[in-house]
N, C-alpha and C positions, 0 to 999 in steps of 0.2 A: 513146448512149455517155455515160458519166458523166465529168464534168470531174474530173481527178485532183486539182486544187487544192481542190475542194469536198468531197473525201472526208474523213471524220472520222478523225483520227489516234488509233491505239490507245494506251492508257496502257502505259508500260513499268515502272510502279511495282512490279507483281507480279513481273515477271521480274528486276528489279534486286534486289528483296527476296530472291528465291530464290537468286540468285547470291551475294549478301552472306552469307546464312545458310549456304549450302554452304561457302563459303570459310572462314567463321568456325568451322564445325563441323570442317572438316579441320584447321585450325590448332589447335583445342582438343584434337582427338584426338591430334595429334602431341605436344602438350605433356604430355598424360596419359601417353602411351607413354614419353616421355623421363623423366617423374617416376618411373614404375614401374621403368624401367631403372636410374635413379640409386639407388632404394631397394634394388633387387636387388644392385647392386654394393656398396653400403654394408653390406648384411647379410652378404655374403660377406667383405668386407674387415675388418669390425669384430672378428671372433674372432682375427685375426692379431696384434692389439695386446693384449698380455698385461696383465691387471689385477693379477696377483699373488694372494696369499692373501686371500680375501674370505669372510666368513661371519658367523654369529651364534651366540652361546652362549645356549641357551634359559633362560628364567626359572625359578627354583626355586619350589617350593610346599611344602605341609605333608607331602607324600609323598616328593618328591624334593628333598632339602635341598642338594644340590650338583650342578651341571651342569658338563660338561667339554667341551673343544674340543681335538682332537688335531692336532698339527703334526709335520712331518718334512721335512728338507732332505737331498737325496741327496749333495751334494758340498760340501766345505768352502769357506769364503770367507776363511780365514786361513791363513798359512803356519806353519811349525814354531816361529817366534818370536812368534806371536800377532799379527802385523801383518795388516791387512786387504788382501786381494788384489782385492777388488771394492768396490762401494759397500756401505755398512753396511745390514744388514737391519733395518728399523724397522717395527714394527706400531703402528697407531693403534687404541687400545681405548677405546670410548666407550659411555656409557649416559646415562640421564636426559634423553633427547631431545637429546643433544649437549652438555648442560651440563657433564658430567664427561668429560674427554678426557685420556688418558694415553698415553705412548709407551713401547714396550718394544723395546730393541735386542737383537738375537740374533746372536751370533757362532758360526759353525759351524766346529769344529776338526777336524783330520784323524783324531783317534782316534774309535773307536766306543764305544757303550754309556756315554757320558757325558751326563747329562741333569740338568735342574733344573726342576721344575714351578713354575708361577706361579699364585698365588692372588689372587682378586679379591674385595674386599668393599667396604663403604661407605667405608672409609678410603683405598681406591685399590688399587694393585698391591703385592704382597709384595716385588717387586724390579723395577727398571727395566732390568736388564742380566742376561743369562744367556749361558753358553757351553754349547753342545750339540754332541755328537759327530755325525759324518756318518751318515746312514741310521739315525738313532736317534729314536724317537718320544718326544715329551714333551707335556704337557697344560697347558691353561689351565683352572683350576677357578674357578667362580663360585658364590658363595652369595647373590647378589642376587636379589630377587624381580622383576626386570625384565630384559628382553633386553639382552644386551651385544653390540655390534657390533665385529667384528674386520676391519681393513682394512690391507693392506700399503702403506706409503708409498714405500719404496725398497728397493734391493738385489735380488739374484737371486731369482727365483720358486722355489718348492719343487722343481719338476721341472727346474731349470736343469741344463745340462751341466757338464762339468769346467771349462770356461773361465768359468763364472759367467753364462752368457747363456742365455736373454734376461733382461734386467732388467725391473723393473716399468715399465709404459707404453711398452715398446719393441716393435718388430715381430719376429716370428719369422724374417722374411726379412732377412738381413744382406746388405749390398752395399757395394761400394767402386768408385769410378771414378777412373782416372788418365788424364791427357791427356799423351801424349808421354813423360812421365818419371815414374817412381816407383821410387826407389832404383836407378836405371839406366833406359836407354831401353826403352820398351815395344814398340818396333818394330824390324824389320830394315831396313837401308838400301835394298835393292832393293824391298822392299814399299812403303815410304813414297814412293820415287821413282815407282813405278807408279801409286800413288794420286794423287800430285800431277799426274802427266801426264794422268790421266783428268780431273781437275778443270780443268786448263788447256784441254783440248779441249772440254769441256762449255761453258766460258766462251766459247771462240771460236765455237762453234756458235750459242749463244744471243745473244751480243753481239759480233758480228764487227767488228773495227777494221781500218782501212785498212793501218796499218803492220804489224800481225800478218799480215794476208792477203798483203802483199807479201813477207814473210819466208817464208810457206808456199808462195808461188808459186815460190820458188827450189828447193823440194824436189820439184817435179813430175817432173823427170828422174831423181830419186833415189828414186822411190817404192818400187821393189822392194827396194832396199838397206835402206830404213827398215823396211819390213815384216819383212824377215829379221831385223834387229836386235831388233825388238820381240818377235817370236816366240821368238827365242833367249833374250831376257831373261825371258820368261814361263816357259820351260823351266827355266832356271837358278834362278829364284825359287822355283818349287814344289819342286824337288829340294833346294835349300839349306834350305828350311823344313820338310822332312820331311813334306810333304803335310798340313800343319796347315791349320786353317780360314783363318787370316790369309794364309798363303802361297798357298793355292788362290784366294782372292779377289784377291790381288795379281796372280797369273798371269792371271786373267780380266780385270783392269784393263789389263794389257799387251796382251792379245789384242784387247779392245774398242778400245783406243787405236789399235792397228794398223788395225782396220777403219775407225775414224773418220778417221784420217789419210789412208787410201787414198781414201775417199769425198770428203773435202774437197779433196784435190789433183786428183782427177778433175773435180770441179765447177769448180775454178779453171781447169783445162785447157780445159774446154768453153767457159767464158766467154772465154778468150783466143782460142780458135779462131773464136768468133763475133764477134770484134772488139769485145767489150764491155770496159769498164773494171772493175777490181777494186773500185773504190769504189761500184759499183752493188750494194749489199748486198742489196736486195730481189730482184734477179735471181739472186744467188748462192745464196740460200736455196732457190730452186726448181731450181737446177742440181745440187744435191747429192742423189744417189740415196738414197732411204729415210732422209731426214734425221730425220723424226719417230720412226721406229722406233729409230734409233741413239740419239736423245736419250732415249727411254723406257727402253731397256735400260741405258744408261749411268747414268740417274738411279736406277734400282733398284739397280744394282751399287754406286753411290756410297753410298747409304744403308746397304746391308749392309756395305760395306767400312769405313765410318766406325765401326761398332760393334766392329771387330776389329783395325784397323791403327793409327790414331792414338790410339784409346782402349783401355784395358784395364779391362774391366768384370768385377768379381769378385763373383759370386753363388754362394757355395758350396752353398746349398740346391738350386740348379738344376743345376749342372754338376760338383759335386765329391762331395757327400755321398750315401751310399746308405742303405738301410733300417737302422735301429738298433733292436733289440728292446727294450732296457731303458732307453733314453734318447730320449724323443720329440723333444726339441729339438735333438738331434744328428743327426736323420734328414734325408734329402733325397730328391729325386726324379730323381737323375741317370740311373739305369737306365730309369725310366719315361719320362723326357723324351726320351731318345734312342730308346726303343722307339716312342713315339708318332710321332716324326718319320719313322722308317723305315717304319712301317705306312702313314702318309699318303703318303709318296713312292711306295712300291710300289703302293698302291691307285690313285694318280693315273696312274702310268705304264701300268698294266695296264688301266685302265677308260676313260680319256678318249679315246685314239685309236680303240679298238674301238667305243665307244659312238657317237662322231661318225660313224665310217664306216658303222655300221649305220643311223643316222638318214639319212645321205645316200643309202644304197641304197634304203631304204624310201620316201623321198620323191621322189628324182630318177630312179631307174632301174627299180625293180620295178613290175610291172603288178598291178592289183587282182585277183589270183587268190585262190582259197580258201586257198592256202598262206600268202601274205603277210598275208591277213586274220587267219589263225590266229596268225601270229607277232606281229602288232600287238596282238591280244587278250592274248597271253601276256605281252608286255612291259608292257602297261597293268596287268595284274593283279599282276605281280611288283613293281611300284612300291609296292603296298600290303601286301606280305607282311611279317609281323613279323620283326624282325631276328634273333630266335633261330632262325628257320627257315634263314636264310642261314648261321648258325653250324653247324647240323647238316649243311648242304650242304658247307661247308668241311671239316668233320670227315671226311665220307665221301670227298670227292674229293681234297683236298689233304693231309690229315694221315695217314689210314690207308693202309696198304700192302696190296696185293692187290686183285684185281678191277680196277675202274677207278680205284682210288686211286693217287695219285702218290707216297705215302710220304714226304712232306716232314717229317713229325713236327710236334710243337707248336712251330713255329718262327716267326720274324718273317716269312719268305717266305710261309708258309701263311696267316698272319693278314692280310698285305697283299693277297694274292690273294682271300681271302674277302671283305674289305671292298671290294675293287674290284668283285667280282661284285655286291655289294649296291648299289653306286653306279651300276651300269650302267643299270638301268631309268630312274632319275631323269634321268640325262644324256641318254639316248636320247629320252625324251619332251620334255624341254626343247629339245633340238636340233631335233626334228621341228617343234615349234611355231615356232622361230626360222626354219627353212627355209620353212615355209608363209607366214610373214609377208612374205617377199620378193616384191615385185610380179611378176606374170607378164610384164608388159611388159618388165622388165629381161632376162628370159630370151629373149623374142622379139627384142629389139633385138640381143642378142649373136648369136643364130642368124642374124639378118639380115645381119650383116657377115661371116659365114662361119666362126664359131667352132664347134668340135666340142662334143659334150655334156660331155666332161670339161673343156674350156676354159671353157665357160659355168659349170659347177659350181665349178671351182677359182678362176677369176679374177673372177667376178661374184656368184654366189649365196652362196658360202661367206663372203667378206669382209663381205657385207651382213648375214648371219645371225650373225656371230661375237659381237656383244654379247650376244645371247640365249643362245648356246651357253656363253659364259663365265658368265652368270648361273646356268644350270643346273649347271655344274661347281662353282661356289661353293657352291650349296645342297647338292649331294651331298657335297662335302668337309667342309662344316660338320656334316652328319649323322654322317659317319664319325668325326670327331674326338671326339665325345662318346659313342660307342657302347662298351658294356662287355659286354653279354650274348653276342653272337656270339664275342667274343674269349675269354670264359670257356669256351665250348664247345670252341673250337679248342685251348685249352691255356694261356692266360695265367695266371700266378700272381703273387702280391703280393710274396713274399719272395725277391727276386733280388738277388744281390750282385755280378754280373758284367755288363759292358756287353753289349748284344745284338750278335749277329753276323748280318747280314742274309742271308748266303748259307750259313749253317750247315745249312739243310735240304738243300742240294745237295752241299756240300763237306765236311760234318761239322764238329763243334765244339760250342760251347755253343748249344743250340737254345732254351733257356729264355728267356722274355721277359716283360715286363709293360708296361703303358701307364698313362698318368696317371689315366684314369677308374677302372681297377682299383685303383690305389693309393689313390685317394680313398675308394672303397667300403671297402677294408680298414681304413683309419684311422678312418673314421666308425663302424665297428662296435666299436671299442675303447671301454671304459668311461671311461678317463682323459680329462678335458677337454683335456689337452695334445695328445693325438692329434687331437682335433677342430680345434684351432688349426692343426695341421700340414695337415689336410685342407683347411681354408679357404685356406691358402697355396698348396697344390697346385691348388685350383680357380682361384685368380687366375692362376697360371702357365698353366693350360689355356686360360683366356679370352685371355690375352696372346698365346699361340701361335696361337690361332684368329684373332685380330684381325690378327696379322702376316701369316699366310698368305692371309687374305681380302683384305687390303690390296693385296698383290701382284696377286691376280686382278682386283680392282677397277681397278687402274691399267691392266692389260692390256685390260680391257673398255672403259675410257674411251678408250684409244688407238685401238682399232678403231672405236669410235663416232665419234671425231673424224675419222678417215680417211673414214668413210662420209659424214659431213656435208660 
């Protein structure tokens, strides 16, 4: 037998080098990915900032003695008295490598067919100020044998709307934010009280203080009365607010505040019955039922409520403007924005419960028969089917009437159900993988203490698999958000001037709808660069909507993962 002290120790240099190289490679890959993401976001964002009129007047030669540059503004920037209503329109005209620089001010007047052409020669400009009628073309004529650069320095761009926006170097997305007050209160009293009540309870849950807990202990015997008052306030708030977004969120604040108050007073009651002191805060946290869940939902609701109750966020491009045929910068994506939200909500409601239930059945209940193997093969293959095929399926099953068709028409409901069917295979496969990752010993331990199969699945397997299920749902919803092809087949159109009605396919009404990807495609197909800027703004809105919805799903996933740990 060899003496262990005399054994030669193996060198760890190679292993340490491999570990260091692998870690550095992963870090470098992450940085490269972040770089490409930043470039992508910048490429999308850059077109939304308007440069104004930019171009060149070609050089003349012996065959072409005069070159011209055409200009036209759609709307006036002066009133009937000749006073400017916007910033002055100033063009910078330069040549000779920037040695010769001249400025030309242009005033656009309300009358039409009034124009004055400007001539450029070695001496400079024929004039430095012109008045031009709206929607009237005029020219810059150059007799120089070198290229003349034209660049707008200030004022409304040529395709600006009636208000003179956007200006040079401004964004096509206008916004305004008011906190609590903007020419009057931006909130209703009951809404702000419900919002503040929720903030107070979140503070008590996270940072419990002895004096506050002693006050809450006096409410133990009045729990039912307090719950009734909170529920009544929720009802009054939503009715008084006319079911607006802010009143709905405030009503949810009251309802969640009722649940949090009930759980807190019950926790205090348990501590008092066990002869513990209220000052034992660490014990109180464990005595509150579902404390982490209440904190998670209250935090999500608090973030959403902050955007609508104490704040008034004004983004007309997103929530007020519709498609404008002749004025690109007056257009917006209100109809497409609400259409995308409704399609996503219907798809989630119709796909997630069915998909998770199918995964549970295939993994926990079904036996490996030929039928279940066939179903598994079909689900796996459906995950790779092109999206246009799902569009044809939705057209035959949900849109058309007759045979097996439901006859919902080209409506939001048909589109949401179609996208839900497309998401199902992805969610089923991800949920199956999450269920398989749960150790078998966990199931056997639950069976050992007398749990039924449903109790094992519901109370032990499903909570452990929930982070993976949420990940699959996030991926499926992300794919749905950017899809356009199946919705075109189902009946989405770009030129819609009325808000979508989600139940119009069943109850009748306006069934026409559109979504943000369809609107982006429609605008990018237009030749005018102004429409391309609006398409870039719509792309940013789509990314922001996707990030917001995914953030909620990620918070839920982290909550379940924390509970599992």
